[in-house]
C-alpha positions in Angstrom: -22.2 -48.0 -40.6 -21.9 -49.3 -44.1 -24.0 -49.0 -47.3 -25.9 -51.7 -48.9 -22.9 -53.1 -50.7 -21.0 -53.4 -47.4 -18.5 -50.6 -48.1 -17.8 -47.9 -45.7 -20.1 -44.9 -45.6 -18.8 -41.6 -46.8 -18.1 -38.7 -44.4 -21.2 -37.0 -45.7 -23.4 -39.9 -44.9 -22.0 -40.2 -41.4 -21.8 -36.6 -40.3 -24.7 -34.1 -40.5 -23.0 -30.7 -40.4 -23.9 -28.3 -37.5 -22.9 -25.4 -39.8 -23.8 -26.6 -43.3 -23.6 -23.0 -44.8 -20.0 -22.5 -43.5 -17.0 -23.0 -45.8 -13.6 -21.1 -46.1 -14.1 -17.6 -45.1 -13.5 -14.8 -47.6 -10.4 -13.6 -45.7 -8.7 -16.9 -46.2 -9.7 -17.0 -49.8 -8.5 -13.5 -50.7 -5.2 -13.9 -48.9 -4.6 -17.1 -50.7 -5.3 -15.3 -54.0 -2.9 -12.5 -53.0 -0.1 -15.0 -52.6 -0.9 -16.8 -55.8 -1.0 -13.6 -57.8 1.8 -11.7 -56.0 -0.7 -9.1 -55.0 -0.6 -6.4 -52.3 -2.7 -7.9 -49.5 -5.0 -5.1 -48.3 -7.9 -7.8 -47.6 -7.3 -9.4 -44.3 -7.1 -7.2 -41.4 -3.7 -7.5 -39.9 -0.8 -5.0 -39.6 2.3 -5.6 -41.6 4.6 -3.7 -39.3 6.4 -4.7 -36.1 5.0 -4.7 -32.6 6.6 -2.4 -29.9 10.1 -3.3 -29.1 9.3 -3.2 -25.4 6.5 -5.6 -25.7 8.7 -8.3 -27.6 11.5 -7.7 -25.0 9.0 -8.2 -22.1 7.7 -11.4 -23.7 11.1 -12.7 -24.1 12.0 -11.9 -20.6 9.0 -13.6 -19.1 9.6 -16.7 -21.3 13.3 -16.9 -20.0 12.1 -16.3 -16.4 10.1 -19.6 -16.8 6.5 -18.2 -16.9 5.6 -20.8 -19.3 2.9 -22.9 -17.5 -0.9 -22.5 -17.3 -2.2 -19.0 -16.2 -5.1 -19.0 -14.0 -8.4 -19.9 -15.7 -9.6 -16.3 -15.4 -6.2 -14.9 -16.6 -3.1 -13.5 -14.8 -4.4 -11.4 -12.0 -1.9 -8.5 -12.6 -3.1 -8.1 -16.2 -6.7 -8.1 -15.0 -5.9 -5.4 -12.5 -4.2 -3.2 -15.2 -7.1 -3.6 -17.4 -9.5 -2.6 -14.7 -7.4 0.5 -14.0 -7.4 1.5 -17.8 -11.2 0.9 -18.0 -11.9 3.1 -15.1 -9.6 5.9 -16.4 -11.1 5.8 -19.8 -14.7 5.0 -19.4 -15.4 5.9 -15.7 -16.6 2.4 -15.0 -15.2 0.3 -12.0 -14.4 -3.3 -12.7 -13.7 -5.9 -10.1 -10.7 -7.8 -11.6 -11.5 -10.9 -9.6 -15.1 -11.4 -10.5 -15.8 -9.2 -13.6 -13.0 -9.6 -16.0 -11.8 -12.7 -17.9 -8.7 -13.1 -20.2 -9.4 -15.1 -23.5 -7.7 -16.6 -26.4 -8.5 -13.6 -28.6 -11.7 -11.7 -29.2 -13.4 -14.4 -31.2 -13.2 -16.8 -28.2 -14.7 -14.2 -26.0 -17.5 -13.6 -28.4 -18.3 -17.2 -28.6 -18.2 -17.7 -24.9 -20.4 -14.7 -24.2 -23.0 -16.1 -26.7 -22.8 -19.6 -25.3 -23.3 -18.1 -21.8 -26.6 -16.5 -22.3 -28.2 -17.8 -25.6 -30.3 -21.0 -25.5 -32.1 -23.2 -28.0 -34.8 -21.4 -29.8 -33.6 -17.9 -28.7 -33.2 -15.1 -31.1 -30.1 -12.9 -31.3 -30.1 -9.5 -33.3 -27.0 -8.7 -35.3 -26.4 -5.7 -37.4 -25.4 -6.4 -41.0 -22.7 -6.0 -42.2 -21.2 -7.8 -39.4 -18.1 -9.8 -38.4 -18.6 -13.4 -39.7 -18.0 -15.3 -36.4 -21.3 -14.0 -34.8 -23.8 -16.2 -36.6 -21.9 -19.6 -36.4 -21.5 -19.1 -32.6 -25.3 -18.4 -32.4 -26.1 -21.4 -34.6 -24.1 -23.7 -32.4 -26.5 -22.9 -29.6 -29.4 -23.9 -31.7 -30.4 -20.3 -31.7 -31.6 -18.0 -34.6 -29.7 -15.0 -35.9 -31.9 -12.1 -36.8 -30.2 -9.7 -39.3 -31.0 -6.1 -39.3 -29.2 -4.1 -42.0 -27.4 -0.9 -41.3 -28.1 2.1 -43.5 -25.6 2.8 -46.1 -23.6 4.7 -47.1 -23.3 6.0 -43.4 -24.0 2.5 -41.9 -25.7 4.2 -39.0 -28.1 2.1 -36.8 -31.8 2.6 -37.5 -33.0 2.0 -34.0 -36.6 1.9 -35.0 -35.8 -1.0 -37.5 -34.0 -2.8 -34.7 -36.9 -2.3 -32.3 -39.3 -3.8 -35.0 -37.1 -6.9 -35.2 -37.5 -7.7 -31.4 -39.8 -10.6 -30.7 -40.8 -12.5 -27.4 -37.8 -14.8 -28.2 -35.2 -12.2 -28.5 -32.6 -12.6 -25.8 -29.6 -10.6 -26.9 -28.2 -8.1 -29.4 -24.6 -8.0 -30.7 -23.2 -4.4 -31.4 -19.8 -3.4 -32.8 -18.2 0.0 -32.5 -15.9 1.1 -34.0 -17.5 -1.0 -36.8 -15.9 -3.6 -39.0 -16.1 -3.2 -42.0 -17.6 0.3 -42.3 -15.6 2.3 -39.8 -18.7 3.8 -38.3 -18.7 4.6 -34.6 -21.4 5.0 -31.9 -22.5 8.3 -30.6 -23.9 8.9 -27.0 -27.3 8.9 -28.6 -26.8 5.4 -29.9 -26.0 4.3 -26.4 -29.2 5.9 -25.1 -31.2 4.2 -27.8 -29.6 0.8 -27.2 -30.2 1.2 -23.4 -33.9 2.0 -24.0 -34.2 -1.1 -26.2 -32.5 -3.3 -23.6 -34.7 -1.8 -20.9 -37.9 -2.3 -22.8 -37.2 -5.8 -23.9 -34.9 -7.1 -21.0 -32.1 -8.0 -23.5 -28.4 -8.9 -23.0 -25.8 -6.9 -24.9 -22.6 -8.4 -26.5 -20.6 -5.4 -27.4 -17.6 -6.1 -29.7 -15.1 -3.3 -29.1 -11.9 -4.7 -30.4 -11.0 -1.5 -32.1 -11.7 0.7 -29.1 -8.4 2.5 -29.4 -8.6 3.1 -33.1 -10.9 6.1 -33.4 -10.4 9.4 -35.2 -11.1 13.1 -35.6 -11.2 13.8 -31.9 -14.1 11.5 -31.2 -14.4 9.5 -27.9 -15.0 5.7 -28.1 -18.5 5.2 -26.8 -18.1 2.0 -24.9 -21.4 0.6 -23.4 -19.3 0.6 -20.1 -19.8 4.5 -20.2 -23.6 3.9 -19.7 -24.2 2.5 -16.3 -27.4 0.8 -17.2 -25.9 -0.8 -20.3 -22.8 -1.9 -18.3 -25.0 -4.1 -16.0 -26.5 -6.0 -19.0 -23.4 -6.4 -21.3 -20.4 -8.4 -22.1 -17.8 -6.1 -23.5 -15.2 -7.6 -25.7 -11.7 -6.4 -26.5 -8.5 -7.5 -28.0 -4.8 -6.7 -27.5 -3.9 -8.0 -30.9 -5.5 -4.9 -32.5 -4.0 -2.5 -30.0 -0.5 -3.8 -29.9 -0.1 -5.0 -33.7 0.3 -8.7 -32.8 -2.9 -10.4 -34.0 -1.3 -13.7 -33.9 -0.8 -13.7 -30.2 -4.7 -14.1 -29.8 -5.2 -12.5 -26.4 -8.4 -10.7 -25.7 -10.7 -10.2 -22.7 -14.3 -9.9 -21.6 -15.7 -7.5 -19.0 -19.2 -8.3 -17.6 -21.0 -8.0 -14.3 -20.1 -10.8 -11.8 -23.1 -13.0 -12.4 -22.6 -12.8 -16.2 -18.9 -13.3 -15.8 -19.5 -16.5 -13.6 -21.6 -18.0 -16.7 -19.0 -16.8 -19.0 -16.2 -18.5 -17.2 -18.2 -21.8 -17.1 -17.9 -21.8 -21.0 -14.4 -20.5 -21.0 -12.9 -23.0 -18.7 -13.9 -25.8 -21.0 -13.2 -23.9 -24.2 -9.5 -22.9 -23.8 -9.3 -22.9 -19.9 -6.3 -20.4 -20.0 -4.4 -18.4 -22.6 -0.6 -17.8 -23.4 1.0 -16.9 -20.1 4.0 -14.9 -21.1 1.9 -12.7 -23.4 -0.4 -12.0 -20.5 2.6 -10.9 -18.4 4.0 -8.8 -21.3 0.7 -7.0 -21.8 0.5 -6.3 -18.1 3.9 -4.7 -18.3 2.7 -2.4 -21.3 -0.4 -1.3 -19.6 1.4 -0.5 -16.4 4.5 1.2 -17.8 3.6 2.4 -21.4 -0.1 3.6 -21.4 1.1 6.2 -23.9 1.1 3.5 -26.5 -2.8 3.0 -26.5 -3.3 6.7 -25.9 -1.4 7.6 -29.0 -3.0 4.9 -31.2 -5.9 7.1 -32.5 -3.3 9.6 -34.0 -1.1 6.8 -35.2 -3.9 5.2 -37.2 -5.5 8.5 -38.2 -2.1 9.3 -40.1 -2.4 6.0 -41.8 -6.0 6.6 -42.7 -5.3 10.0 -44.1 -2.2 8.8 -46.0 -4.2 6.1 -47.8 -7.1 8.3 -48.5 -4.7 11.0 -50.0 -2.9 8.3 -52.1 -6.2 7.1 -53.8 -8.1 10.3 -53.8 -7.6 10.8 -57.6 -8.4 7.3 -58.4 -11.8 6.2 -59.8 -12.7 4.6 -56.3 -15.1 6.7 -54.2 -14.1 7.0 -50.6 -16.6 6.5 -47.8 -16.1 8.0 -44.5 -14.1 6.4 -41.8 -14.6 7.2 -38.1 -12.7 4.3 -36.6 -11.0 0.9 -37.0 -8.4 0.4 -39.7 -10.4 -0.3 -42.8 -11.3 1.9 -45.8 -14.5 1.1 -47.6 -14.8 2.3 -51.2 -17.5 2.5 -53.9 -16.2 0.9 -57.2 -19.4 1.6 -59.2 -17.6 4.1 -61.4 -15.2 1.3 -62.6 -17.3 -1.8 -62.9 -20.8 -3.4 -62.7 -19.5 -6.6 -61.6 -20.8 -7.9 -58.2 -18.4 -7.2 -55.3 -17.0 -10.7 -55.0 -16.2 -11.0 -58.8 -14.8 -7.5 -58.7 -12.4 -8.4 -55.8 -11.3 -11.4 -57.7 -10.7 -9.4 -60.8 -8.8 -6.8 -58.8 -6.4 -9.3 -57.2 -5.9 -11.3 -60.4 -5.6 -8.3 -62.9 -4.5 -5.4 -61.0 -2.5 -7.0 -58.1 -4.4 -5.7 -55.0 -6.4 -7.9 -52.6 -9.6 -6.5 -51.0 -12.6 -8.1 -49.3 -16.2 -7.8 -50.7 -18.7 -6.4 -48.4 -21.2 -9.0 -49.2 -19.2 -11.4 -47.1 -20.4 -9.5 -44.0 -24.2 -10.0 -44.9 -26.6 -12.8 -44.5 -28.5 -11.5 -47.6 -26.2 -9.2 -49.6 -27.9 -6.1 -50.8 -25.9 -5.8 -53.8 -23.7 -2.8 -52.8 -20.8 -2.0 -55.0 -18.6 -1.7 -51.9 -15.3 -3.4 -51.1 -13.0 -3.0 -48.1 -9.3 -2.3 -47.9 -7.2 -2.5 -44.7 -4.8 0.4 -44.1 -2.9 -1.0 -41.2 0.3 -1.2 -43.3 3.6 0.4 -43.6 3.8 3.4 -45.9 5.7 1.4 -48.6 2.8 -1.1 -48.7 0.1 1.7 -48.9 2.0 3.4 -51.7 2.5 0.2 -53.7 -1.1 -0.6 -53.5 -2.2 3.0 -54.4 -0.2 3.0 -57.4 -1.9 0.0 -58.7 -5.3 1.3 -57.6 -4.8 4.6 -59.4 -4.1 2.7 -62.6 -7.6 0.9 -62.5 
């Protein structure tokens, strides 16, 4: 195609974007600013400490043993079997590893495949704001509509009556996230009951983002939808090894769903990534079989980090919000500034040397909350260094 002068058309003229509102995400932007200003990066949600020695040794062994070709499309069977055993031990839900469990290239791929499997053009999908930024693009790529229902600050609890009011005849699914990113709020058994009633009354699918399932505090139990038999029959449950084993760059996750949903999920998965990094799958199977104490000890491990970070900035001007799970601390900066949250984060990284993430990045229509998010999945030295700068604000 050419314009009237005969010169080549620009990319903008040739391509109509399927995601016109999407640019660089805020995590990429804040991490780049952290590098530019030599700041402590508490913005992007990744650990800065090493993965377990036995995991890295196991990976190296499987590479050396030649397990470097394609894994089965559904994932290494031994890993699926170990996940099924763990799921039954923790949540009392029996999973058939052959027909109800699929290994994916991270939680984000699993979320996309689940959405693509059940959401069609013209459907509506409810998400609860603030929410992870990959949900809406995946919905949009199905030519479907995202319906945003805000959570209730500062607790960020779900107002189930408000969710119910958002349901229409076109609503086909709801995406939930517990422990919640960015707020750290966790579901209670009453939340599962309310979700089940909604699903029952309106014949909805559930996509449950549970990637922080093992990072939960103060003696609480993770309320997976798999604990609720009625919900388990209508749900995709997504989890991630990267969060559990401190290796987000390995990008291995999984999805549990009933056999009929899994069959549709795999139709998408096989043409999306087909299979995921084989030696890592073998190494995770080793960890689940031989070192279950790692994930069992994770709540105490991260609770120590949460408590340490909160103690370090307790006498700062930031006001701490409660954290029930995941590895993020939200704070209220209103005693410090009346800037909007993105402008405040830019000021904080440039002038004070600490990178954070504005909560508005998790909203379709930001409500103007003076909240930002810090990641405390860091070594003590990093937390101390960041806290020194934050206390000086």
